[in-house]
C-alpha positions as semicolon CSV with decimal commas, in nm:
position;residue;x (nm);y (nm);z (nm)
1;E;-0,559;0,350;-2,312
2;G;-0,828;0,615;-2,325
3;R;-0,815;0,928;-2,534
4;A;-0,716;1,148;-2,236
5;K;-0,372;1,171;-2,076
6;V;-0,340;1,310;-1,724
7;N;-0,004;1,434;-1,594
8;V;0,018;1,570;-1,240
9;T;0,274;1,668;-0,979
10;F;0,223;1,560;-0,616
11;H;0,285;1,847;-0,370
12;D;0,189;1,998;-0,035
13;F;0,171;1,659;0,136
14;T;0,208;1,496;0,474
15;S;0,321;1,141;0,536
16;Q;0,311;0,879;0,806
17;G;0,408;0,516;0,812
18;G;0,565;0,213;0,966
19;D;0,789;-0,077;0,866
20;G;0,544;-0,220;0,613
21;W;0,324;0,070;0,512
22;H;0,328;0,440;0,428
23;L;0,045;0,686;0,369
24;F;0,075;1,017;0,184
25;V;-0,201;1,280;0,189
26;G;-0,166;1,587;-0,029
27;R;-0,250;1,757;-0,355
28;E;-0,184;1,700;-0,722
29;R;-0,194;1,961;-0,995
30;G;-0,131;1,936;-1,365
31;A;-0,316;1,891;-1,690
32;C;-0,559;1,657;-1,861
33;R;-0,504;1,647;-2,238
34;T;-0,702;1,507;-2,526
35;P;-0,623;1,556;-2,894
36;A;-0,871;1,848;-2,897
37;E;-0,840;2,012;-2,555
38;T;-0,623;2,069;-2,245
39;L;-0,769;2,129;-1,899
40;A;-0,574;2,239;-1,589
41;V;-0,666;2,005;-1,301
42;A;-0,618;1,997;-0,924
43;F;-0,692;1,698;-0,700
44;R;-0,691;1,628;-0,326
45;T;-0,511;1,294;-0,307
46;T;-0,425;1,000;-0,084
47;R;-0,169;0,734;-0,172
48;W;-0,116;0,424;0,041
49;F;0,189;0,202;-0,009
50;V;0,270;-0,135;0,147
51;R;0,588;-0,342;0,148
52;D;0,537;-0,674;-0,030
53;N;0,827;-0,922;-0,038
54;G;1,076;-0,639;0,010
55;A;0,932;-0,411;-0,260
56;W;0,705;-0,109;-0,214
57;R;0,371;-0,136;-0,395
58;Q;0,094;0,118;-0,422
59;L;-0,212;-0,040;-0,260
60;H;-0,453;0,250;-0,300
61;H;-0,471;0,587;-0,476
62;H;-0,767;0,822;-0,452
63;G;-0,808;1,169;-0,594
64;S;-1,098;1,413;-0,554
65;I;-1,166;1,733;-0,744
66;E;-1,296;1,992;-0,497
67;D;-1,401;2,262;-0,747
68;P;-1,748;2,173;-0,890
69;K;-1,687;2,359;-1,219
70;M;-1,353;2,187;-1,269
71;L;-1,514;1,850;-1,191
72;A;-1,786;1,911;-1,452
73;S;-1,527;2,014;-1,712
74;Y;-1,309;1,710;-1,629
75;Q;-1,604;1,471;-1,656
76;K;-1,708;1,624;-1,989
77;L;-1,353;1,594;-2,123
78;I;-1,310;1,232;-2,005
79;L;-1,661;1,100;-2,067
80;G;-1,760;1,314;-2,364
């Protein structure tokens, strides 16, 4: 519900898992948009899913921006 919208595509990933869990490690790239500006973004990402009562649920999602300049621009765009 913030002023920024982030849309990314998950790519270049590996996965491992078992009957009740699955872990994906990869990258996301896309754009962060506000009414005034658009910034290209790239994240290193992990996503951990678990099976809960027969349905898959995302338990954890973490993304890190590796490029310091991109991180500063992203923080400025999100936080003002």
